[in-house]
DOMIGU-49779 format. One record per atom (N, C-alpha, C): residue number from 1; atom name; x, y, z. Coordinates in pm, 1 decimal, decimal comma. Example, Ala and Ser with C-alpha at 12.3 -4.5 7.8 and 13.67 -1.06 7.14 Angstrom:
// DOMIGU-49779
{1; 'N'; {1319,0; -569,0; 780,0}};
{1; 'CA'; {1230,0; -450,0; 780,0}};
{1; 'C'; {1320,0; -330,0; 780,0}};
{2; 'N'; {1285,0; -225,0; 708,0}};
{2; 'CA'; {1367,0; -106,0; 714,0}};
{2; 'C'; {1290,0; 3,0; 787,0}};
//
This chain:
// DOMIGU-49779
{1; 'N'; {76,1; -134,4; 4,7}};
{1; 'CA'; {-18,2; -34,8; 6,7}};
{1; 'C'; {94,7; 118,9; -21,4}};
{2; 'N'; {73,3; 253,9; -95,2}};
{2; 'CA'; {170,7; 334,7; -78,2}};
{2; 'C'; {126,0; 425,4; -3,8}};
{3; 'N'; {143,7; 521,9; 46,0}};
{3; 'CA'; {99,4; 643,5; 105,8}};
{3; 'C'; {119,1; 750,4; 46,0}};
{4; 'N'; {65,8; 862,1; 34,3}};
{4; 'CA'; {122,0; 1008,6; 30,0}};
{4; 'C'; {157,3; 1085,4; 56,6}};
{5; 'N'; {256,9; 1149,1; 37,1}};
{5; 'CA'; {314,0; 1276,5; 114,0}};
{5; 'C'; {232,9; 1309,0; 186,9}};
{6; 'N'; {136,0; 1357,3; 202,2}};
{6; 'CA'; {28,9; 1435,3; 301,1}};
{6; 'C'; {30,0; 1388,3; 391,5}};
{7; 'N'; {46,1; 1241,0; 399,2}};
{7; 'CA'; {-0,7; 1169,5; 501,8}};
{7; 'C'; {143,6; 1114,7; 578,6}};
{8; 'N'; {252,8; 1188,5; 553,9}};
{8; 'CA'; {390,6; 1160,5; 605,9}};
{8; 'C'; {356,6; 1189,0; 734,7}};
{9; 'N'; {397,0; 1145,7; 860,1}};
{9; 'CA'; {406,4; 1198,9; 975,3}};
{9; 'C'; {359,2; 1071,2; 1091,6}};
{10; 'N'; {303,2; 1068,3; 1222,9}};
{10; 'CA'; {352,7; 974,9; 1274,1}};
{10; 'C'; {248,0; 858,1; 1198,2}};
{11; 'N'; {224,8; 748,7; 1255,6}};
{11; 'CA'; {246,5; 664,8; 1140,2}};
{11; 'C'; {10,0; 629,8; 1233,8}};
{12; 'N'; {-40,6; 578,3; 1167,1}};
{12; 'CA'; {-208,7; 532,7; 1199,2}};
{12; 'C'; {-159,8; 477,9; 1368,3}};
{13; 'N'; {-209,5; 521,6; 1478,6}};
{13; 'CA'; {-221,0; 419,7; 1564,2}};
{13; 'C'; {-253,1; 279,9; 1577,4}};
{14; 'N'; {-325,0; 211,5; 1453,2}};
{14; 'CA'; {-310,2; 67,3; 1469,9}};
{14; 'C'; {-242,8; 24,8; 1361,9}};
{15; 'N'; {-94,8; 66,6; 1390,3}};
{15; 'CA'; {14,4; 54,2; 1274,7}};
{15; 'C'; {101,1; -34,3; 1431,8}};
{16; 'N'; {146,4; -117,3; 1379,6}};
{16; 'CA'; {272,3; -161,6; 1418,1}};
{16; 'C'; {396,5; -149,2; 1435,4}};
{17; 'N'; {403,1; -47,9; 1322,2}};
{17; 'CA'; {558,2; 23,8; 1322,4}};
{17; 'C'; {577,1; 110,0; 1402,5}};
{18; 'N'; {685,7; 167,0; 1415,7}};
{18; 'CA'; {756,8; 267,7; 1500,8}};
{18; 'C'; {686,3; 381,5; 1464,8}};
{19; 'N'; {672,0; 469,8; 1553,1}};
{19; 'CA'; {593,5; 588,9; 1516,4}};
{19; 'C'; {736,2; 674,9; 1517,9}};
{20; 'N'; {707,0; 759,6; 1393,9}};
{20; 'CA'; {798,3; 884,0; 1404,2}};
{20; 'C'; {762,3; 1037,1; 1382,7}};
{21; 'N'; {788,0; 1102,8; 1451,1}};
{21; 'CA'; {732,6; 1285,3; 1431,4}};
{21; 'C'; {808,9; 1327,3; 1314,4}};
{22; 'N'; {732,6; 1399,2; 1275,0}};
{22; 'CA'; {894,1; 1506,1; 1141,5}};
{22; 'C'; {1010,4; 1598,5; 1209,9}};
{23; 'N'; {1072,3; 1523,9; 1202,3}};
{23; 'CA'; {1230,0; 1581,3; 1251,2}};
{23; 'C'; {1159,9; 1752,0; 1253,8}};
{24; 'N'; {1153,5; 1810,2; 1152,2}};
{24; 'CA'; {1164,4; 1937,7; 1155,7}};
{24; 'C'; {1069,1; 2005,2; 1214,2}};
{25; 'N'; {986,8; 1974,4; 1241,4}};
{25; 'CA'; {859,1; 1987,3; 1361,4}};
{25; 'C'; {908,8; 1997,7; 1491,2}};
{26; 'N'; {979,8; 1919,2; 1532,9}};
{26; 'CA'; {1038,9; 1873,1; 1648,6}};
{26; 'C'; {1157,6; 1927,3; 1658,2}};
{27; 'N'; {1213,0; 1993,0; 1569,6}};
{27; 'CA'; {1370,4; 2056,7; 1607,5}};
{27; 'C'; {1297,8; 2226,4; 1620,5}};
{28; 'N'; {1201,7; 2236,0; 1550,5}};
{28; 'CA'; {1166,4; 2399,2; 1634,0}};
{28; 'C'; {1126,8; 2391,6; 1729,5}};
{29; 'N'; {1033,2; 2321,0; 1761,5}};
{29; 'CA'; {992,2; 2325,4; 1932,6}};
{29; 'C'; {1129,2; 2275,0; 2015,7}};
{30; 'N'; {1192,4; 2165,8; 1971,4}};
{30; 'CA'; {1292,5; 2190,5; 2082,9}};
{30; 'C'; {1375,3; 2304,1; 2133,8}};
{31; 'N'; {1400,8; 2385,1; 1955,4}};
{31; 'CA'; {1506,3; 2502,2; 1960,6}};
{31; 'C'; {1449,6; 2586,7; 2058,7}};
{32; 'N'; {1326,4; 2594,3; 2071,5}};
{32; 'CA'; {1267,7; 2722,9; 2135,1}};
{32; 'C'; {1245,4; 2722,7; 2266,0}};
{33; 'N'; {1178,0; 2561,5; 2273,7}};
{33; 'CA'; {1172,3; 2586,5; 2443,7}};
{33; 'C'; {1203,7; 2467,0; 2495,7}};
{34; 'N'; {1359,3; 2415,7; 2496,8}};
{34; 'CA'; {1381,4; 2296,1; 2545,0}};
{34; 'C'; {1466,9; 2338,1; 2669,9}};
{35; 'N'; {1413,4; 2302,8; 2774,4}};
{35; 'CA'; {1489,6; 2334,8; 2892,6}};
{35; 'C'; {1586,4; 2268,2; 2957,4}};
{36; 'N'; {1648,1; 2263,7; 3098,0}};
{36; 'CA'; {1764,5; 2220,3; 3108,5}};
{36; 'C'; {1789,8; 2081,4; 3138,4}};
{37; 'N'; {1672,4; 2023,6; 3169,1}};
{37; 'CA'; {1620,8; 1864,8; 3159,0}};
{37; 'C'; {1587,4; 1796,2; 3043,8}};
{38; 'N'; {1588,2; 1858,6; 2924,4}};
{38; 'CA'; {1595,3; 1835,8; 2816,3}};
{38; 'C'; {1436,8; 1781,8; 2747,6}};
{39; 'N'; {1343,6; 1859,5; 2811,1}};
{39; 'CA'; {1218,9; 1844,2; 2782,2}};
{39; 'C'; {1177,7; 1942,7; 2727,8}};
{40; 'N'; {1061,8; 1991,0; 2625,8}};
{40; 'CA'; {1009,7; 2115,7; 2629,9}};
{40; 'C'; {902,9; 2087,3; 2651,1}};
{41; 'N'; {844,4; 2291,2; 2657,9}};
{41; 'CA'; {750,8; 2307,5; 2775,9}};
{41; 'C'; {650,0; 2213,7; 2707,3}};
{42; 'N'; {621,8; 2177,8; 2612,1}};
{42; 'CA'; {423,9; 2138,1; 2561,0}};
{42; 'C'; {446,0; 1988,7; 2573,4}};
{43; 'N'; {595,6; 1909,7; 2641,8}};
{43; 'CA'; {548,7; 1836,0; 2727,2}};
{43; 'C'; {504,4; 1851,8; 2896,3}};
{44; 'N'; {571,0; 1931,6; 2919,2}};
{44; 'CA'; {555,1; 1978,6; 3088,3}};
{44; 'C'; {387,6; 2034,1; 3082,4}};
{45; 'N'; {318,5; 2096,5; 2955,6}};
{45; 'CA'; {237,8; 2091,2; 2970,4}};
{45; 'C'; {86,5; 1997,4; 2926,0}};
{46; 'N'; {137,7; 1876,2; 2870,6}};
{46; 'CA'; {117,2; 1789,2; 2855,9}};
{46; 'C'; {108,6; 1729,7; 3006,9}};
{47; 'N'; {220,9; 1727,0; 3078,6}};
{47; 'CA'; {202,9; 1660,7; 3210,5}};
{47; 'C'; {100,1; 1712,2; 3332,1}};
{48; 'N'; {135,6; 1804,1; 3287,4}};
{48; 'CA'; {21,1; 1933,5; 3369,7}};
{48; 'C'; {-134,2; 1910,5; 3379,1}};
{49; 'N'; {-172,6; 1876,0; 3223,0}};
{49; 'CA'; {-311,0; 1836,4; 3196,6}};
{49; 'C'; {-336,7; 1676,5; 3240,9}};
{50; 'N'; {-228,1; 1641,2; 3267,5}};
{50; 'CA'; {-267,2; 1446,4; 3275,9}};
{50; 'C'; {-286,8; 1440,5; 3445,0}};
{51; 'N'; {-243,8; 1570,3; 3539,7}};
{51; 'CA'; {-267,5; 1572,6; 3611,2}};
{51; 'C'; {-187,7; 1455,0; 3710,3}};
{52; 'N'; {-239,1; 1405,6; 3843,5}};
{52; 'CA'; {-222,2; 1300,4; 3902,6}};
{52; 'C'; {-94,5; 1158,3; 3858,0}};
{53; 'N'; {-195,9; 1159,1; 3676,2}};
{53; 'CA'; {-166,2; 1025,2; 3610,4}};
{53; 'C'; {-29,2; 1069,1; 3506,3}};
{54; 'N'; {33,8; 988,5; 3462,6}};
{54; 'CA'; {134,9; 1010,3; 3365,7}};
{54; 'C'; {81,3; 1008,7; 3266,5}};
{55; 'N'; {-91,7; 956,1; 3210,4}};
{55; 'CA'; {-101,2; 957,0; 3119,0}};
{55; 'C'; {-243,4; 1049,0; 3110,7}};
{56; 'N'; {-297,2; 1086,3; 2937,6}};
{56; 'CA'; {-422,1; 1176,5; 2942,6}};
{56; 'C'; {-578,0; 1095,7; 2934,8}};
{57; 'N'; {-634,9; 1190,3; 2973,2}};
{57; 'CA'; {-796,1; 1086,0; 2927,1}};
{57; 'C'; {-868,0; 1177,4; 2825,2}};
{58; 'N'; {-954,2; 1155,6; 2800,9}};
{58; 'CA'; {-1039,6; 1202,3; 2667,4}};
{58; 'C'; {-1080,1; 1305,8; 2742,8}};
{59; 'N'; {-1121,8; 1365,8; 2850,6}};
{59; 'CA'; {-1157,2; 1476,7; 2922,7}};
{59; 'C'; {-1058,0; 1576,8; 2913,4}};
{60; 'N'; {-962,3; 1530,3; 3019,3}};
{60; 'CA'; {-826,0; 1655,6; 2996,5}};
{60; 'C'; {-749,4; 1659,8; 2847,5}};
{61; 'N'; {-809,9; 1567,9; 2791,7}};
{61; 'CA'; {-708,5; 1604,2; 2607,2}};
{61; 'C'; {-826,6; 1734,5; 2550,4}};
{62; 'N'; {-979,2; 1711,3; 2584,3}};
{62; 'CA'; {-1034,4; 1820,8; 2540,5}};
{62; 'C'; {-1048,2; 1910,5; 2617,3}};
{63; 'N'; {-1000,6; 1920,8; 2750,1}};
{63; 'CA'; {-995,2; 2056,1; 2782,3}};
{63; 'C'; {-845,1; 2128,3; 2750,8}};
{64; 'N'; {-726,4; 2035,2; 2725,0}};
{64; 'CA'; {-612,3; 2108,4; 2615,0}};
{64; 'C'; {-689,4; 2195,1; 2535,4}};
{65; 'N'; {-704,2; 2108,3; 2431,5}};
{65; 'CA'; {-761,5; 2139,7; 2307,8}};
{65; 'C'; {-839,4; 2300,0; 2331,0}};
{66; 'N'; {-936,8; 2291,2; 2388,9}};
{66; 'CA'; {-1008,0; 2384,0; 2487,9}};
{66; 'C'; {-946,0; 2528,8; 2516,1}};
{67; 'N'; {-830,4; 2513,3; 2596,9}};
{67; 'CA'; {-810,8; 2574,4; 2694,9}};
{67; 'C'; {-659,9; 2618,8; 2623,7}};
{68; 'N'; {-617,1; 2597,6; 2493,8}};
{68; 'CA'; {-503,4; 2601,4; 2462,6}};
{68; 'C'; {-555,9; 2658,7; 2304,1}};
{69; 'N'; {-671,9; 2711,1; 2330,9}};
{69; 'CA'; {-748,8; 2742,2; 2200,7}};
{69; 'C'; {-710,5; 2718,3; 2053,9}};
{70; 'N'; {-744,8; 2589,6; 2057,2}};
{70; 'CA'; {-723,9; 2468,4; 1945,1}};
{70; 'C'; {-809,8; 2464,9; 1861,1}};
{71; 'N'; {-980,1; 2475,9; 1888,1}};
{71; 'CA'; {-1058,9; 2500,5; 1892,6}};
{71; 'C'; {-1098,6; 2583,6; 1784,1}};
{72; 'N'; {-1165,2; 2552,7; 1705,6}};
{72; 'CA'; {-1215,4; 2675,7; 1627,8}};
{72; 'C'; {-1349,7; 2637,8; 1504,1}};
{73; 'N'; {-1356,1; 2695,1; 1403,2}};
{73; 'CA'; {-1470,9; 2609,8; 1290,8}};
{73; 'C'; {-1419,9; 2483,2; 1240,5}};
{74; 'N'; {-1268,0; 2513,8; 1197,6}};
{74; 'CA'; {-1263,3; 2393,8; 1169,2}};
{74; 'C'; {-1204,1; 2240,6; 1223,4}};
{75; 'N'; {-1201,5; 2268,6; 1326,0}};
{75; 'CA'; {-1194,1; 2150,7; 1468,7}};
{75; 'C'; {-1289,9; 2193,4; 1557,4}};
{76; 'N'; {-1386,0; 2105,5; 1584,2}};
{76; 'CA'; {-1517,1; 2096,4; 1709,9}};
{76; 'C'; {-1471,7; 1977,4; 1795,1}};
{77; 'N'; {-1505,6; 2040,4; 1942,5}};
{77; 'CA'; {-1494,3; 1948,1; 2031,8}};
{77; 'C'; {-1519,3; 1812,9; 1989,2}};
{78; 'N'; {-1619,5; 1760,2; 1927,7}};
{78; 'CA'; {-1641,3; 1627,2; 1855,2}};
{78; 'C'; {-1485,4; 1591,3; 1773,4}};
{79; 'N'; {-1514,7; 1642,6; 1702,4}};
{79; 'CA'; {-1263,1; 1627,2; 1607,4}};
{79; 'C'; {-1227,0; 1585,5; 1709,7}};
{80; 'N'; {-1219,0; 1690,2; 1843,2}};
{80; 'CA'; {-1112,7; 1671,7; 1911,0}};
{80; 'C'; {-1129,4; 1481,0; 1971,6}};
{81; 'N'; {-1259,5; 1459,3; 2013,6}};
{81; 'CA'; {-1278,4; 1342,6; 2069,8}};
{81; 'C'; {-1281,0; 1212,7; 1945,1}};
{82; 'N'; {-1287,9; 1233,1; 1858,3}};
{82; 'CA'; {-1245,7; 1162,8; 1755,3}};
{82; 'C'; {-1118,9; 1112,7; 1738,1}};
{83; 'N'; {-1029,3; 1196,6; 1738,2}};
{83; 'CA'; {-906,2; 1189,5; 1741,6}};
{83; 'C'; {-835,6; 1176,5; 1822,2}};
{84; 'N'; {-886,9; 1164,3; 1930,9}};
{84; 'CA'; {-868,6; 1084,6; 2092,9}};
{84; 'C'; {-885,8; 942,1; 2108,8}};
{85; 'N'; {-993,8; 943,1; 2035,8}};
{85; 'CA'; {-1061,7; 801,1; 2046,3}};
{85; 'C'; {-916,9; 730,3; 1894,3}};
{86; 'N'; {-885,6; 746,6; 1828,7}};
{86; 'CA'; {-806,2; 709,6; 1708,8}};
{86; 'C'; {-688,5; 704,2; 1786,3}};
{87; 'N'; {-623,5; 765,5; 1832,8}};
{87; 'CA'; {-492,9; 741,5; 1851,9}};
{87; 'C'; {-482,9; 673,0; 1959,1}};
{88; 'N'; {-587,1; 629,7; 2055,0}};
{88; 'CA'; {-579,6; 542,0; 2173,6}};
{88; 'C'; {-591,8; 398,6; 2092,8}};
{89; 'N'; {-488,6; 286,6; 2188,5}};
{89; 'CA'; {-485,2; 185,0; 2147,6}};
{89; 'C'; {-678,8; 68,0; 2186,6}};
{90; 'N'; {-705,6; 19,8; 2116,7}};
{90; 'CA'; {-827,3; -78,2; 2148,3}};
{90; 'C'; {-830,4; -87,0; 2308,1}};
{91; 'N'; {-941,0; -67,0; 2399,0}};
{91; 'CA'; {-929,9; -89,9; 2489,7}};
{91; 'C'; {-875,5; -4,5; 2649,6}};
{92; 'N'; {-796,9; 95,4; 2563,5}};
{92; 'CA'; {-759,5; 191,2; 2640,1}};
{92; 'C'; {-819,3; 322,1; 2668,3}};
{93; 'N'; {-835,6; 426,5; 2763,4}};
{93; 'CA'; {-902,2; 534,1; 2775,5}};
{93; 'C'; {-800,2; 606,8; 2848,2}};
{94; 'N'; {-678,3; 648,0; 2777,7}};
{94; 'CA'; {-550,4; 681,0; 2836,9}};
{94; 'C'; {-433,8; 720,8; 2706,7}};
{95; 'N'; {-403,0; 797,4; 2718,5}};
{95; 'CA'; {-322,7; 815,6; 2603,2}};
{95; 'C'; {-164,6; 869,6; 2681,1}};
{96; 'N'; {-33,8; 830,6; 2636,4}};
{96; 'CA'; {78,0; 855,5; 2734,8}};
{96; 'C'; {118,1; 979,5; 2563,8}};
{97; 'N'; {221,8; 1025,7; 2621,8}};
{97; 'CA'; {289,5; 1108,0; 2514,4}};
{97; 'C'; {322,9; 1098,4; 2406,6}};
{98; 'N'; {375,4; 1010,8; 2367,5}};
{98; 'CA'; {378,3; 945,8; 2238,6}};
{98; 'C'; {236,0; 948,2; 2118,0}};
{99; 'N'; {139,8; 918,4; 2201,7}};
{99; 'CA'; {-0,3; 887,9; 2128,6}};
{99; 'C'; {-59,9; 1064,4; 2147,1}};
{100; 'N'; {-15,2; 1122,3; 2219,4}};
{100; 'CA'; {-38,4; 1251,6; 2231,9}};
{100; 'C'; {-25,2; 1373,6; 2113,4}};
{101; 'N'; {115,0; 1347,4; 2090,1}};
{101; 'CA'; {213,5; 1428,3; 1987,7}};
{101; 'C'; {130,8; 1360,0; 1834,4}};
{102; 'N'; {102,1; 1231,5; 1849,1}};
{102; 'CA'; {2,4; 1175,1; 1705,7}};
{102; 'C'; {-83,4; 1240,1; 1704,0}};
{103; 'N'; {-182,3; 1279,4; 1837,6}};
{103; 'CA'; {-295,7; 1332,0; 1804,0}};
{103; 'C'; {-258,2; 1502,7; 1792,5}};
{104; 'N'; {-219,0; 1553,3; 1838,6}};
{104; 'CA'; {-133,5; 1694,9; 1762,1}};
{104; 'C'; {-146,7; 1682,7; 1598,5}};
{105; 'N'; {-69,6; 1587,7; 1582,4}};
{105; 'CA'; {-37,5; 1588,3; 1413,9}};
{105; 'C'; {-144,5; 1581,7; 1400,2}};
{106; 'N'; {-263,0; 1501,0; 1418,4}};
{106; 'CA'; {-372,1; 1514,7; 1353,3}};
{106; 'C'; {-458,0; 1612,7; 1389,9}};
{107; 'N'; {-464,8; 1710,3; 1477,6}};
{107; 'CA'; {-496,1; 1802,6; 1500,9}};
{107; 'C'; {-491,6; 1923,9; 1370,5}};
{108; 'N'; {-364,2; 1890,1; 1344,9}};
{108; 'CA'; {-333,6; 1971,9; 1264,3}};
{108; 'C'; {-306,6; 1979,3; 1147,1}};
{109; 'N'; {-341,0; 1799,1; 1094,8}};
{109; 'CA'; {-372,8; 1796,6; 965,2}};
{109; 'C'; {-539,4; 1853,8; 935,0}};
{110; 'N'; {-607,9; 1817,0; 1055,8}};
{110; 'CA'; {-792,3; 1839,4; 1068,8}};
{110; 'C'; {-785,4; 2014,0; 1006,4}};
{111; 'N'; {-729,6; 2091,0; 1119,1}};
{111; 'CA'; {-717,1; 2232,6; 1120,7}};
{111; 'C'; {-615,9; 2330,6; 959,6}};
{112; 'N'; {-547,1; 2220,9; 938,8}};
{112; 'CA'; {-463,1; 2280,2; 845,3}};
{112; 'C'; {-331,2; 2386,5; 906,7}};
{113; 'N'; {-317,2; 2363,7; 1007,6}};
{113; 'CA'; {-196,7; 2400,7; 1091,5}};
{113; 'C'; {-85,6; 2313,3; 1058,6}};
{114; 'N'; {40,5; 2364,1; 1048,9}};
{114; 'CA'; {187,0; 2252,5; 1126,0}};
{114; 'C'; {192,6; 2205,1; 1206,5}};
{115; 'N'; {243,2; 2113,9; 1264,3}};
{115; 'CA'; {292,2; 2047,8; 1368,2}};
{115; 'C'; {342,0; 2134,0; 1472,0}};
{116; 'N'; {420,7; 2208,5; 1422,1}};
{116; 'CA'; {565,7; 2245,9; 1464,9}};
{116; 'C'; {472,9; 2361,1; 1577,3}};
{117; 'N'; {397,1; 2447,9; 1473,0}};
{117; 'CA'; {309,9; 2563,6; 1508,4}};
{117; 'C'; {219,1; 2566,6; 1631,5}};
{118; 'N'; {143,8; 2370,5; 1588,8}};
{118; 'CA'; {38,8; 2346,4; 1703,0}};
{118; 'C'; {143,7; 2368,8; 1823,3}};
{119; 'N'; {273,3; 2285,5; 1833,7}};
{119; 'CA'; {328,4; 2200,0; 1944,4}};
{119; 'C'; {340,1; 2364,3; 2026,3}};
{120; 'N'; {377,5; 2479,3; 1953,4}};
{120; 'CA'; {434,3; 2604,3; 2013,7}};
{120; 'C'; {293,6; 2684,7; 2097,6}};
{121; 'N'; {169,0; 2663,8; 2014,7}};
{121; 'CA'; {54,6; 2694,9; 2098,5}};
{121; 'C'; {61,6; 2644,6; 2198,3}};
{122; 'N'; {84,7; 2506,3; 2240,7}};
{122; 'CA'; {37,1; 2415,1; 2314,0}};
{122; 'C'; {160,0; 2484,3; 2427,5}};
{123; 'N'; {300,6; 2476,8; 2421,1}};
{123; 'CA'; {377,8; 2494,9; 2465,4}};
{123; 'C'; {392,7; 2664,8; 2560,5}};
{124; 'N'; {277,9; 2739,9; 2433,2}};
{124; 'CA'; {285,2; 2877,2; 2523,0}};
{124; 'C'; {164,4; 2858,5; 2630,0}};
{125; 'N'; {125,6; 2769,8; 2636,3}};
{125; 'CA'; {-18,0; 2791,7; 2711,3}};
{125; 'C'; {-19,3; 2798,0; 2842,7}};
{126; 'N'; {-114,6; 2847,3; 2937,5}};
{126; 'CA'; {-63,4; 2856,5; 3048,2}};
{126; 'C'; {-99,1; 2751,8; 3125,0}};
{127; 'N'; {-153,4; 2602,2; 3098,4}};
{127; 'CA'; {-204,9; 2520,4; 3164,4}};
{127; 'C'; {-351,8; 2545,0; 3188,6}};
{128; 'N'; {-397,6; 2428,3; 3209,1}};
{128; 'CA'; {-556,5; 2421,2; 3237,5}};
{128; 'C'; {-607,2; 2550,7; 3271,3}};
{129; 'N'; {-750,2; 2609,6; 3235,7}};
{129; 'CA'; {-767,0; 2712,8; 3291,3}};
{129; 'C'; {-882,6; 2714,4; 3401,1}};
{130; 'N'; {-895,0; 2739,1; 3476,3}};
{130; 'CA'; {-940,6; 2732,6; 3640,5}};
{130; 'C'; {-1098,2; 2832,3; 3618,7}};
{131; 'N'; {-1216,6; 2801,3; 3602,6}};
{131; 'CA'; {-1335,7; 2839,8; 3584,4}};
{131; 'C'; {-1464,0; 2824,2; 3702,4}};
{132; 'N'; {-1467,6; 2884,0; 3747,0}};
{132; 'CA'; {-1557,3; 2854,0; 3923,6}};
{132; 'C'; {-1706,6; 2973,1; 3879,3}};
{133; 'N'; {-1783,4; 2980,0; 3936,9}};
{133; 'CA'; {-1863,8; 3029,4; 3957,8}};
{133; 'C'; {-1854,9; 3113,7; 4044,2}};
{134; 'N'; {-1866,0; 3263,2; 4069,4}};
{134; 'CA'; {-1902,5; 3356,4; 4212,0}};
{134; 'C'; {-2004,6; 3381,6; 4254,6}};
{135; 'N'; {-2035,3; 3408,5; 4405,0}};
{135; 'CA'; {-2173,3; 3449,1; 4478,1}};
{135; 'C'; {-2130,8; 3638,1; 4442,4}};
{136; 'N'; {-2256,4; 3650,1; 4431,6}};
{136; 'CA'; {-2290,6; 3823,5; 4392,3}};
{136; 'C'; {-2251,6; 3872,4; 4565,3}};
{137; 'N'; {-2213,9; 3961,5; 4561,2}};
{137; 'CA'; {-2187,6; 4017,9; 4666,4}};
{137; 'C'; {-2138,7; 3964,0; 4792,6}};
{138; 'N'; {-2134,5; 3991,6; 4894,6}};
{138; 'CA'; {-2016,3; 3922,0; 5007,1}};
{138; 'C'; {-2162,3; 3869,2; 5141,2}};
{139; 'N'; {-2139,9; 3712,0; 5151,9}};
{139; 'CA'; {-2212,7; 3645,3; 5209,2}};
{139; 'C'; {-2153,7; 3566,1; 5349,2}};
{140; 'N'; {-2219,0; 3579,7; 5458,3}};
{140; 'CA'; {-2138,9; 3490,6; 5540,0}};
{140; 'C'; {-2217,7; 3449,1; 5581,7}};
{141; 'N'; {-2171,9; 3299,3; 5588,5}};
{141; 'CA'; {-2287,9; 3173,4; 5650,6}};
{141; 'C'; {-2258,9; 3189,3; 5794,6}};
{142; 'N'; {-2329,4; 3158,4; 5862,0}};
{142; 'CA'; {-2323,9; 3066,4; 6001,8}};
{142; 'C'; {-2431,1; 3049,5; 6029,4}};
{143; 'N'; {-2462,4; 2963,1; 6148,3}};
{143; 'CA'; {-2553,2; 2915,5; 6216,0}};
{143; 'C'; {-2677,2; 2998,0; 6295,0}};
{144; 'N'; {-2806,5; 2986,7; 6242,9}};
{144; 'CA'; {-2922,3; 3098,9; 6292,7}};
{144; 'C'; {-2950,6; 3045,0; 6429,6}};
{145; 'N'; {-2947,8; 3121,0; 6505,1}};
{145; 'CA'; {-3044,3; 3093,3; 6628,7}};
{145; 'C'; {-3173,0; 3094,4; 6623,2}};
{146; 'N'; {-3243,8; 2955,8; 6643,8}};
{146; 'CA'; {-3397,8; 2959,5; 6590,3}};
{146; 'C'; {-3436,5; 2999,5; 6755,8}};
{147; 'N'; {-3585,0; 3030,6; 6737,2}};
{147; 'CA'; {-3681,8; 3062,7; 6842,4}};
{147; 'C'; {-3773,9; 3005,6; 6836,6}};
//
C-alpha cells in the first residue's frame, strides 16, 4: 500500500511500526522551548493536564484543546474526541506522550496548521484554565439561633 506524501508524519495508531514524528517540526519546538532537563514545555503542559497520572484521558485532552485555543470552525470538540479515540489503542482510555504527539499531528492535519506551530501554541499555554462561579456580593454563612 502506498502512502501519499501528505500522510507523512506519525503512523496510524493501529499500525505496528514505530511512530516517527516530523523531525523538522520537532526541531523547531525543541530549539525554542528546550529546558535544562531536556524536556520541552509542551511536554510539561501535557504533564500538567494529566494531573496525578502519567497519561491523559479524553476529558483532559478536550480541556487542553479548549484551553489552548485549538478549537475553531475547522476543529470542533467532537473532532477532538474522535482524534483522541483514534490514537488510543483498543480497550484503553488514556494516552501517553507519544500518542499525544500523534493526536496533535492529527489536529494540525484537520485544521490545516503545521505540527510545529501547534506544539508551540501548546507550549506557550499557561496550563488548565480554572473557571468557577462566584457569588454576587459578600455572604456570611453562619448558624441561625432558632427561636
